[in-house]
Steps between C-alpha positions, in 0.01 A plus 500: 500500500367143507821374342712678760297355786534156342877542478519615861311191612728283285804670654396414856370158391164576654383140460770396749305668778385138536814435709412738787124549484390140578712493816359836612148367445588168666611690810183709492284186475664365817458837674132507408440177692455717808121565517398846383839587348402493130435836332464562128703822521789302649491258208504788253783666690711181499451456126588862420796517739653179366469608138627855560789391723626243253457737204697772681783263587522346153497834319762639737711190442492556125614860553779402739627217276456663160874540435578141601201376299639669190832314538354157577403309183210332683344830608612736222160465331311647797294814454738761641822381329324479162324836536148356491436701815665820616656538842259789573191290427624218722573745781147640473358147507714415806388807692134449409515142625677608820233761569233244414648258753501754784153623407366143499600457865244769587227242438598322822429813704129425455543215749723705729824332390773757438794254494499457117522877453786545749694209354440582132805723440751274686368205297548688172853604597594143589364334186645767270841486670526138384585636154843606629572187705709331227743790517619404848378154612464153356204457736289712266279194443413496871413871478257423219353217707460733797323749275241240406483383862335835566197408286344242737618693807349827377174334397460353850575837663244663271233260631601431861756763592785360710294214640661150481775604261678167538261346242576740209867508598534125448311527170727792411808292576368233263469770232849632581666160452288424191589829329866485605527152352342572165681834467832318545393263221406793277826683572700203373428628148703815569797346680763603247354847444476572874863400543612727214285791622614447859143445615450270795278193510516146634579350154763765428670430832470123533431374147196326356531149655527633857223752432261227389564314825443816705173560314393145586576563868286815488209307356531226760485774766190638328328163533601489865336839556181384328484200733568730795209717383276192515572462872456870571176545306331173599201437502450736203762302304449124483531212251420696184777747582753224566410346165574837343839516674586158355403631154727802553784262590443313174499821297822620665663164424394541137641854495839380618493215252450754221806710591840330484856638517568411137155595368336832598276512194190415703546759775214716373260205507606423855488865609173615348280199435573277799513780756179652369327166553645475852376841615153483346459131582586541867254787530223291344582213735469724807169643377371145453629404844328781691182451295468121532670477844628142491 
């Protein structure tokens, strides 16, 4: 039993929850700046919802892509193609996580906020539908970005309802461009396979050199959104936050230096290590900013 749970967590790369969770918490921290808005149950609900939503989407993605994964040399060693996990066990895990996500939204009813409950099923449908996006659109990377955009937006709604949604929307746009950019970089590894399998992606359609430039444009737009957020959320966000944005710019520059058209060997370092530092680091910076207030 323990081994199976471990394999399920490996399959969904549970540690990569670090990409969405810090931005959800960052949004919640900004929402809590309104006096009297912090509630421990809301914090618990945000944590549980983020984990369950991502786990549902990742497990469903593995089910939807299992045949393609078996044909792709890069992904053929995953748990479903190699038989380390059965399709039935992954389906059970997916459904349990989906139920867990919807059930977790009930925590927000304690404060009279029913929006998370009403929106829970549409959110699950949207983030799971991403798994089929590569079948019909090369903008699948944007769909993934939009799925993670929902993390800061949903966290804000969980705390404040529909009040001042322009703040989490701008933060969500930053997440959308960030994720779109690094997913384009990651997809460069599968350019030839996607073309053979008739799957659609930016690299498969435009080639690696153009894709790297488009990813850079996405990350420049992300930085623009983070600066925009500074103006919207002032005076909560000040000099410490701007210093953090400059650090993010440096990390993104390093990420694009790592990945080159003739050398994709360092994509994983760029994708996992650098982006993990960006998400966690920016969250820490915002916490420091609202705590120290200068």
